[in-house]
C-alpha positions in Angstrom: 160.1 -11.5 71.9 159.2 -11.5 75.1 162.4 -11.3 76.8 163.4 -8.9 74.7 160.2 -6.6 75.5 161.0 -7.7 79.3 164.5 -6.1 78.7 162.9 -2.9 77.2 160.8 -2.8 79.9 162.8 -2.2 82.6 164.8 0.2 81.4 161.5 2.3 80.6 160.8 0.9 85.0 165.3 2.2 86.2 164.6 5.0 83.3 161.4 6.4 85.9 163.6 5.2 89.3 166.5 7.8 88.4 164.5 10.2 87.3 161.6 10.2 90.8 165.6 9.7 92.8 166.9 13.0 90.7 163.7 15.0 91.7 164.4 14.4 95.2 167.7 14.9 95.5 169.0 17.5 92.7 172.5 16.1 93.6 172.1 12.6 92.4 172.2 14.4 89.1 175.7 14.1 88.5 176.4 10.4 89.0 173.5 10.1 87.1 174.6 7.0 85.1 176.8 5.3 87.6 173.0 5.7 89.4 171.8 4.0 86.6 173.8 1.8 86.1 174.6 0.5 90.0 170.0 -0.1 90.2 170.7 -2.0 86.5 172.4 -4.3 87.5 171.1 -4.9 91.4 167.4 -5.1 89.8 168.4 -7.7 88.0 171.2 -9.2 90.6 167.5 -8.8 92.7 165.4 -10.9 90.8 168.2 -13.1 89.1 166.8 -12.4 85.6 168.9 -13.3 82.7 168.2 -12.9 78.9 170.9 -15.3 78.1 169.8 -18.0 80.2 166.1 -17.4 78.9 167.2 -17.5 74.9 169.2 -20.4 76.2 173.4 -18.9 75.2 176.2 -20.3 77.8 178.0 -17.7 79.6 181.4 -19.0 81.4 179.8 -18.2 84.7 175.8 -17.9 85.3 176.0 -14.8 86.9 177.6 -12.9 84.2 174.6 -13.1 82.4 172.6 -11.8 85.2 175.7 -8.5 85.1 175.3 -8.1 81.5 172.0 -8.2 81.4 171.9 -5.0 83.5 174.6 -3.2 81.7 171.3 -4.1 79.2 169.1 -2.6 80.5 170.7 0.0 81.8 171.2 1.1 78.1 168.2 0.9 77.4 167.3 4.1 79.3 169.0 6.5 77.2 166.1 5.1 74.3 163.4 5.9 76.5 164.8 9.7 77.3 165.7 10.2 73.7 162.1 8.5 72.5 159.8 10.3 75.3 162.0 13.8 73.8 161.0 13.4 70.7 157.6 12.6 71.4 157.7 16.1 73.3 157.1 15.4 76.7 158.9 16.5 79.2 159.9 14.0 81.1 162.4 12.8 78.6 165.1 15.9 78.8 167.1 16.0 75.7 169.8 14.5 75.0 173.3 16.3 74.9 174.7 16.0 71.7 178.8 16.0 72.5 180.3 17.4 69.3 184.3 17.7 70.0 185.4 20.7 68.1 187.7 18.9 65.1 189.0 21.1 62.4 187.5 21.0 59.4 189.2 18.7 56.4 189.2 20.6 53.3 188.3 18.7 50.1 
């Protein structure tokens, strides 16, 4: 259970770090997803943390677990963004809703 909390809180830290970087360099906002993914994977590689190893799940290589944990951390930033938006905070901008315009099917 603690490992799940670690992943969620690492996502919060990453969310704030990326937010801070985008405040200092507004041009980075165009590369938000790329920066989030790179920093998440780099962070988990730096601390050598794999949630899969902590739960005793064997993967093909140990490094794969660390990389996948980084992707999980990056994914939690979307949850934090939506949570801050829902609470009314200006920190989490409302997630973009992308609807493709498709013709409606009449029943």
